[in-house]
N, C-alpha and C positions, 0 to 999 in steps of 0.2 A: 533788551530787559531793562525795565525801569529800576531807579535806585532802591525803591522798597522791596521789590521782588528779589533784587540782587542780594539785599541784606539778609532776607528770609531763606533765600537759596544757599547762602554761604553757610548759615547755621545748621541747615538740614544736612549739608555735606559734612560738616564737622561731626554731627551725631552719627551720621551713616557710616563714617569712616572709622568710628570708634577710636578716635585719635587723642584720647585723654592724655597720652604720654607723647603725642606727636608734636610736630612743629609746622609752622606756616612760613612760606616765603612770600612776603608782601612786598610788591614792587611797584614803582612809578617810573614812567618815562620822562627823562630830563627834557624840559622845555618842548613838550611834545608838539604843541599846535604851531610852535615857532620853527620847528625843524623838519616837519614832513617834507620830504623831497618830492617835488612836482613830477619829475619824469618817471620816478619809481612808481608814483601813484598811478600815472596814465598807463604805465606798462601793466600794472596789476588790473586796472579797468578793462584794458584792451583784451585781456584773456576772456572776458565775458561779453563785452560790448564791442561790436565791429563797425557800427554806424559812424562813419567819419564826421557827420554833422554833429552828433552827440558828443563825440571826442573833442571836436573844435570848440563846442560850448563850454565844456568842462575846463579846457585850457584857458578860455577867456575868464571864467569865474576865478580861477587861481591866479591869473595875471593881474586881475583887477584889484586884488588885495595889496595894499601898500605893505611891503616887506622890508626887513633890514638886510636879509641875505637873499640875493637873487636866486630864484628857482626854488625857494623854500618858504614854508609857512602857509598858515590858514587863519582867517579871522575868528576869534573866539565868539561864541554865541550864534553865529551863523548856522542855519539848518543844513545847508550843504556841507558845511565843515564838519558838523556831527556825523553826517553820513559817510563822508570821505575818511573821517578818522577811524571809524569802525571797519571800513573796507580795507584800509591800510594795515590795521592790526589784525585782520582776520588771517593774514599770513602767519603772524605769531601764534594765533590759535591753532592753525593747522600743524605748525612745528611742535608746539607743546603736546598736543594730543596725539600726533601720529608718529612723530620722530622720538619724543622723550617718553611717549606712552604714559603721561601723567593722567591719573584717574580722577583726582580731585583738583579741578582748575576752574577758576571763574575770573572773568575780566568785565570791568565797567570802565568803558572809554580807555584811558591809559593807565588805569589802576588795575592790578590783578594780583590774585593770590593763588598759591599752589600749596596743597597739604600733603604731608608725608610723615610717616612714623620715624624715618631715618634722616637725621640732620645732615649727614654726609651726602646722601643722594641730593638733597636740596642744594647743598653747596656746589655740587657738580652741575646741576641743572642751571643754577644762577650763572655760572660761567658760560655754559652752552648757549644760554638765551642771550646774554649780553653779546656774545660773539656773533649770534644769528642776527641780531638787531643792527649791529655795526656793519656787518658785511653785506647784508641783503636789503636792509630798509634804511641805512644811513641815519639811524638814530641809536640812542644808548640808554641804559638804565641810570636812573638818578642815584648817584652814590650815597647821598644822605637819607634817601627816602626808599631804599630798597634793602631789606634785612630779613634775616631768618629768626623767627620768634617762637618761644616755647608756648604752645597753644593754651595751656592751662593758666598762663598769666594774663590772658585776654589780648584782644587785637582791635586796634582802632580802624573802623571802616565807615565811610560815608557819615561821619558825625556821631557814631555810636561806638561805644566800647563794648566789644562783643565777647561773651563767655559761652560756655557750653549750653546753658539752659536760660539765659536771660541776656538782655541787651540794655545797656545804660546809655542815656544821652550824655554827651560830653558836657563838662561844666561850661566850657566857653559857649557852647551852643544854647545853654539855658540862659546864660547872661545875654546873649544876642537876642534871644526871643523876648526877654523882659524889655530890653531897649527898643526892640521893633515895635512892641505894643504901644510904648509911650510915644514913638515917633508917629505911629498911625493916628493917635489921638491929636498930635499937633498938626498933622496934615488935615485931619477932619475939622479941626477948629478953623483952619485956614481955608476951608472950603475946597481943598485940592482933590479930596476924595469923599464919597458918600458913605453913609452908614452901611449900606449893603455891600460896598467895596471893603469896608473894614471887616465885616463878617466873612466875606469871601476869603480875604487874606488869612484870616485867623482859622477858618475851616481847612484851608490848605496846609497850614502848619500842623494842625491837629492830626490830619492824615498821615503826615510824616512822623510826628512824635508817637503816635500810637503804635508804631512798629517796635517800640522798645518799652521797657518796664518803667513807665513815666506817669503812672496814675496819680501820684501826690503832686508832681510838678505841674500836671495838666490842671489839676484843681487850683493850684496857685495862680496859674494863668487866667483861670475863670474868675477867680476872686479879684484879681487886679483889673480884669476887663469890666467887671460889674462896678468897680470902684471908679475907674476912668470914664466909663460911658453910662453912669447912672442917670436915669431920667430920659434916656433916648428912646 
């Protein structure tokens, strides 16, 4: 599931659960890509793939990555790493859905959210999940990035501040978008990119920003674009 669909799906789950007085357990895996255990990953894959040539290739892909801890870690941004990352945490998905019986659960790579009306239930699940991750996957929850939040106060997900009926772009993301546009102008002046590439980059950002209540800010971006690229 892409980031945009994930954000929209989360909001629909909140409304569907009628969790106005409920809570969210928002969690992150500590140093996830650096700590994925190779042998555990191979064991998981072997449950579905029996071809030894394919398994040999997977081992080579994992071994070719320069790592700090032998037998652990995957390169960030690599397409195979994204695939392996989801395969690895599919075990967590199964545990949460079938063992804990969590009804409202969503995961995006190593970030996940569970909704429930009872805070105590989420506190118990947090303990069970961290225990499962440590014992079965050799990873753990990030202590500073895993917490239980009162839903009505809003929740930060993928650059948005999520509320029941609307989504706001984080202020840091707004500042980053303005700086990004100025950098595009510098690259364009230096003939590093074409005008068409500028438009493509801008359209990609608009696709992301439109997921939230960003009408006024998008107009601000358009005005800045017209000012920076007037006469093009």
